[in-house]
C-alpha positions as CSV (number, residue, x, y, z in Angstrom):
1,M,-18.7,12.3,-4.4
2,A,-19.6,13.0,-0.7
3,S,-18.5,10.0,1.3
4,A,-19.5,9.5,4.9
5,V,-17.2,8.4,7.7
6,S,-17.3,4.5,7.9
7,D,-18.2,4.1,4.2
8,K,-16.1,1.3,2.6
9,L,-14.3,1.5,-0.7
10,G,-12.7,-1.8,-1.7
11,H,-10.4,-2.8,1.2
12,Y,-10.5,0.7,2.7
13,E,-12.8,2.3,5.3
14,I,-13.2,6.1,5.1
15,R,-12.2,7.7,8.3
16,G,-12.6,11.4,7.6
17,L,-12.2,14.2,5.1
18,I,-8.7,15.7,4.9
19,G,-9.5,18.5,2.4
20,A,-11.5,19.6,-0.6
21,G,-10.9,22.0,-3.5
22,G,-11.5,22.6,-7.2
23,M,-9.9,19.2,-8.2
24,G,-11.9,17.0,-5.7
25,E,-11.8,15.7,-2.2
26,V,-9.1,13.8,-0.2
27,Y,-10.1,11.4,2.5
28,R,-8.2,9.7,5.3
29,A,-8.8,5.9,5.1
30,L,-7.8,2.7,6.9
31,R,-7.1,-0.6,5.1
32,V,-9.4,-3.0,7.0
33,T,-7.3,-6.2,6.2
34,T,-4.0,-4.9,7.7
35,R,-5.3,-1.8,9.7
36,A,-2.7,0.3,7.8
37,P,-3.5,4.0,7.2
38,G,-4.0,5.3,3.7
39,M,-5.7,8.0,1.8
40,G,-8.0,8.3,-1.2
41,Q,-9.0,11.1,-3.6
42,T,-12.1,11.7,-5.5
43,T,-11.9,13.9,-8.5
44,A,-14.4,16.6,-9.5
45,T,-16.6,15.8,-12.5
46,M,-17.1,18.3,-15.3
47,P,-20.7,19.0,-16.4
């Protein structure tokens, strides 16, 4: 899942990619309702 900066996922806005590897990607996020920082992870899918 390649997310772009400023994409929204629920109450969170994606702010940037932290890292990526064999298990998936980790993104820096901001909770829009409280402006609190957070993070999200996407997992790699198996074919």
